[in-house]
C-alpha positions in Angstrom: -9.8 12.0 9.0 -9.3 8.9 7.0 -6.0 7.1 7.8 -3.9 4.8 7.2 -0.4 3.7 7.8 2.0 2.6 5.0 5.4 2.0 3.4 6.2 5.3 1.0 8.5 4.1 -2.1 11.4 6.3 -3.1 11.0 8.1 -6.1 12.9 5.9 -8.3 10.9 2.8 -7.7 7.6 4.8 -8.3 9.1 6.2 -11.4 9.9 2.3 -12.7 6.4 1.3 -11.3 4.5 3.9 -13.4 6.8 3.0 -16.6 4.0 0.1 -16.6 0.9 2.2 -16.6 -0.7 1.8 -20.1 -1.6 -0.9 -22.5 -4.8 -1.7 -20.9 -7.7 0.5 -22.2 -10.2 1.2 -19.6 -7.8 1.2 -16.5 -7.5 3.5 -13.9 -4.0 3.8 -13.1 -3.0 5.2 -9.7 -0.4 8.1 -9.7 2.9 7.6 -9.5 3.0 10.0 -6.1 -0.2 7.7 -4.3 2.0 4.4 -4.4 2.3 2.9 -1.4 2.1 -0.8 0.3 -0.5 0.0 3.4 0.4 -1.8 6.2 -2.9 -1.1 8.2 -5.9 0.9 6.3 -7.5 2.6 10.1 -10.3 4.6 8.1 -12.5 7.9 9.3 -11.3 8.8 12.5 -12.2 12.0 14.9 -9.3 14.3 15.5 -8.7 12.9 18.6 -9.0 9.3 18.5 -6.3 10.8 15.4 -3.8 11.8 18.0 -4.2 8.6 19.5 -3.2 6.4 17.0 0.1 9.2 16.5 0.8 8.2 20.0 0.8 4.5 19.8 2.8 4.4 16.6 5.1 6.8 17.8 6.3 4.5 20.7 6.6 1.7 17.9 10.6 0.2 18.3 11.7 -2.1 14.9 14.3 -2.4 12.9 15.0 -1.0 9.2 15.0 -3.7 6.7 15.3 -3.6 2.8 12.1 -4.2 0.8 11.6 -5.6 -2.8 8.9 -5.7 -5.1 8.4 -9.0 -7.7 5.5 -10.2 -10.0 2.1 -8.6 -10.7 -1.2 -9.8 -9.7 -4.5 -9.1 -9.4 -7.7 -8.7 -6.8 -11.0 -9.7 -7.7 -14.2 -8.8 -6.0 -17.4 -10.7 -6.3 -15.4 -13.0 -9.3 -14.5 -9.9 -11.1 -11.1 -8.5 -11.5 -11.3 -4.7 -9.8 -7.3 -4.3 -9.1 -3.8 -4.6 -10.9 -0.9 -4.4 -8.0 2.9 -5.4 -7.6 3.5 -7.9 -5.3 6.2 -7.7 -2.6 8.7 -10.0 -1.2 7.4 -11.3 2.2 10.0 -11.0 4.6 10.3 -11.5 8.3 11.0 -8.0 8.9 8.2 -6.0 7.2 5.7 -9.2 8.8 7.2 -8.1 12.4 6.4 -4.1 11.8 2.9 -5.1 10.5 2.5 -7.1 13.4 3.4 -4.2 15.2 1.7 -1.9 14.3 -1.4 -4.0 14.4 -1.0 -4.7 17.9 -0.1 -0.8 18.5 -3.8 0.2 17.0 -5.3 -2.5 18.6 -4.0 -1.0 22.0 -5.3 2.2 21.2 -8.9 1.1 20.7 -9.1 0.2 17.2 -10.9 -3.3 16.0 -8.7 -6.0 15.1 -7.8 -5.8 10.8 -10.4 -8.6 9.5 -8.1 -9.0 6.3 -5.2 -10.9 5.8 -1.6 -8.9 5.6 -1.3 -9.1 1.6 1.9 -6.5 1.0 1.4 -4.6 -2.2 1.0 -1.9 -4.7 -2.2 -0.8 -6.5 -1.2 0.3 -10.1 -4.7 0.7 -11.4 -8.6 -0.1 -10.7 -10.2 -1.9 -13.5 -14.0 -1.8 -14.6 -15.8 -4.5 -17.0 -12.0 -5.2 -19.2 -12.5 -8.3 -20.8 -10.8 -10.6 -18.4 -8.5 -12.0 -21.6 -7.0 -8.3 -21.7 -6.0 -8.2 -17.9 -4.6 -11.7 -18.5 -2.3 -10.7 -21.1 -1.5 -7.5 -19.8 -0.4 -9.3 -16.4 1.2 -11.9 -18.6 3.3 -9.4 -20.0 4.7 -7.5 -17.2 4.4 -10.3 -14.2 8.4 -11.0 -14.3 9.0 -7.1 -13.4 11.6 -7.2 -10.5 12.8 -4.5 -8.4 15.9 -4.1 -6.8 15.7 -4.3 -3.1 15.2 -0.5 -1.3 15.6 0.3 2.1 12.9 1.2 4.3 13.9 3.6 7.2 10.6 4.6 8.1 6.7 4.3 7.7 4.1 6.8 8.0 0.5 7.8 8.5 -1.4 9.1 5.7 -4.6 10.8 5.5 -6.5 10.4 2.3 -8.7 12.9 0.8 -11.2 11.6 -1.7 -11.2 13.5 -4.7 -13.3 12.9 -8.2 -10.8 11.3 -9.8 -8.6 9.9 -7.4 -7.8 10.1 -3.8 -4.9 12.6 -2.5 -2.7 10.7 -0.1 -0.9 13.3 2.5 2.0 12.3 4.6 0.9 13.3 8.4 3.6 12.1 10.5 6.8 9.7 9.7 7.8 6.8 12.0 11.6 6.6 12.2 12.8 2.7 12.5 15.9 2.2 14.0 
């Protein structure tokens, strides 16, 4: 199974994010049902390891909190912009939850995540789109700000790779206190 831990977003926020999809020819827009905030990418695991991950995550205790999206940005790879995202305002509760998840997964035998945690919602993947067009799109949308949304659980997702996009399947939800 290909797994990751994330925050699912309410339908109203996914719909609002989807309104930004467009106006950038060549962008591969993420389907609204796939919008999420990744807390930890896990990757491919055999079934028995997935059960260990579930047990580790089920033992977590953390308080619920509110989450707010703000701003638009880009990811780069090899000096080329390859993704558009909506930012997540940092808050101590989100960082606390992500740290607890990372610690639990390491205790379950997973390698430490090497990438720095940068919470975001991926909106589109980009290939060979001129930087000026991307910059103009970002400038036109960078004042995006969502209302605060309650975070009452986090989810272990599986990812099924498809021809166009991956399909994300919620496997287990873990409630926050």
